[in-house]
Each structure stands twice: as C-alpha cells, then as structure tokens.
C-alpha positions, 0 to 999 in steps of 0.5 A: 404841516406844523406838527410833522416839522416840529417833531422832525426838528426834535428828532434831528436835535437828538433830544429825548423823543418819545411816543406810543404805538396804538394797535388795539386801543385806538380812539380819538381822545388818545391824541389829547391824552398823549399830549397831556402826558408829554409824549411827542407823537402817536402812531396808529397801527393799521398793519396789525390793528383793527381800527378802520380808515374812518376811525384812523382819519378821525384820529389824525384829524384830532391830531391836526386840530391839536397840532400833535403829530399822528403817524400811521403804519400802513397795512402794507407797503404797496402802492395802493395801501400807501395811497389810502394811508396818506389820504387819511392825513397822518404826519408821516408813516412807520413802514414795516419790514423795509428791505431796500432803497427801492421799496422807499421808491414805491413810498415816494410815488404814493406820497408825492405828486407828479413829476416827483411821484404819482400821487392823486391827492384826496380824502382828509389829507387835503386839509393840510394845504390852503390850496391844491397848487403843487407848491402848496403840496410840496411846502406844507405836506410833502417836505415835512412828511415823516418816514420811518423805515423799519429794519426787520430782516437780514436783508434789511440789515444788509441794505440799511446804509442805502435805506438810511441814505434815501431822500425820504428817510427821516430816521431808521426804525427797528422792529426788534421782535420780528428782527429777533425771530429772523435772528433765531432768538424770538422774543429774547431782547437780551440775545447777543445776536440781537443786540449786536444787530441793533448796534450795527443798524444804529452805527450804519444809520448814524454814519449817514447822519440819520437817528434811529427809532426804537420800540420797547416797554423799558424807557429807562433802559432804552434811554440808557442804552443810547436810543433817543427816538423811542416808542414806550409801547402799546397803550393797552399794555401800558394800561395793563402794567399800570393797573398791576402796579396799582394792585401790587401796591394795594396788596403790599399795603395790606401786608 
C-alpha cells in the first residue's frame, strides 16, 4: 500500500505533514484537488458526515489510483463498523474517542486476518493486494495501515501512554473540541486547561516515540506551537473562509 507507506515515512520524519478532514463536502475530485494543493492526505469522516459507503469507496479508489493517502473516520469503533470501513479500502483510520489500549485490540481484530486478527476480507479493500494469500495481506495492506486514535476524554488522557505504545498506533491524535467540552471549556482553544492537556498528551506520546496529530483552522499557529502532523480543517469551512477573504478584499478595494 504505497501511499500509506509514504505517508508513514513522512509522519515519522517529523516533517510538516498536512491534510483535510472532509465531513459534509465529499466528492471524488477532492482527492485530486488535495494532491494538487500540496496536501499529504485526506480523511473522510463517516462519524459525523453524510457520505455513504459507496461514495467513500469511490473516494478511496480515487486515492489508490492517484497514489494519494485517503483515510476514514469510521461511524463507530465497534467491530462491525470497522469491518465495513476497512472493506472500503482506505489507507487507515482516524478513530474517535479511544480510551484504552483494549479499544485498539478490537481494531486489530477488524483489520488483521487470522491468526493475528479476525477479519474476513472483502469489498474494494481487495484491490490493494496482488493475491489473497496471507503474506500479501500482511505485506501490502496490514503492515502499512495507519491508525490515529483520538484522545478526547479524561479517561483517554489517563491511558494515553498505553494507547501510544499499542502496536497499531501510528500517531496519537487529539480531538480538541470534544476534549475542551470534557474539560469544561467547550470551544475555548486558548483555555489553560485545554492547552495543558494538549501539552501532556503530546509529551506522553513523544515519550513512547510516537508523533501526534492535531486539527485546527490556524495552520500557522499549529506549526508555531510545535505540531508537525496537522489537519487544516474541513473543506466547507476552508471554502467559506476563502470566499469571505475574497469579498473583504473586493469591498476594501472599493474603499
């Protein structure tokens, strides 16, 4: 799975690695647009988004043909939902609200074939391998699959070291909005309680040797704060912000 392998190498190098999280603005050309804009990955959100399995499979296929990493955030982290999501052929998962290493054991069962897991392969995911032997699945799919468990609760924070150390974890992800709500400062990204929590999460992950993923609309500030694996937001919000800037520029030109 070349695009996943390339993305994992870039993440591990601690180079600036950027992408988008598509929630309600999902279409196949978004893959080409993301690549041409210089992004490193795209995540399709099935947890909050309205895109169905057929469209998500098409977006993942566009990524595969373009050798561009497309990940998915599944609707939930239960075995059946994960099985369906992996059959759509993404390069990896962003997993909402992971609270323990045991949660990742369920993920392992859903993405790895026996004897390491319980997965029964099918769907567009079969396109990643040249044959259906166990060695091909492991070499060309399983070992490259990207897993980004999101820390969004106090329980997840308590267990972040174990989550980071899990064999599946590529990088520890943060869900800053949900975490801010959990900490009683909903939506206040500058609240000391949230900033302290983010610092603690990143420190715990780095102590295990794992990078961290962060989402936010201000990419410059994220980079200045030391985040290197970032998501610059949702396409609809990025488009709306760009349109507002264009309108403001036109109105300013008129004095």
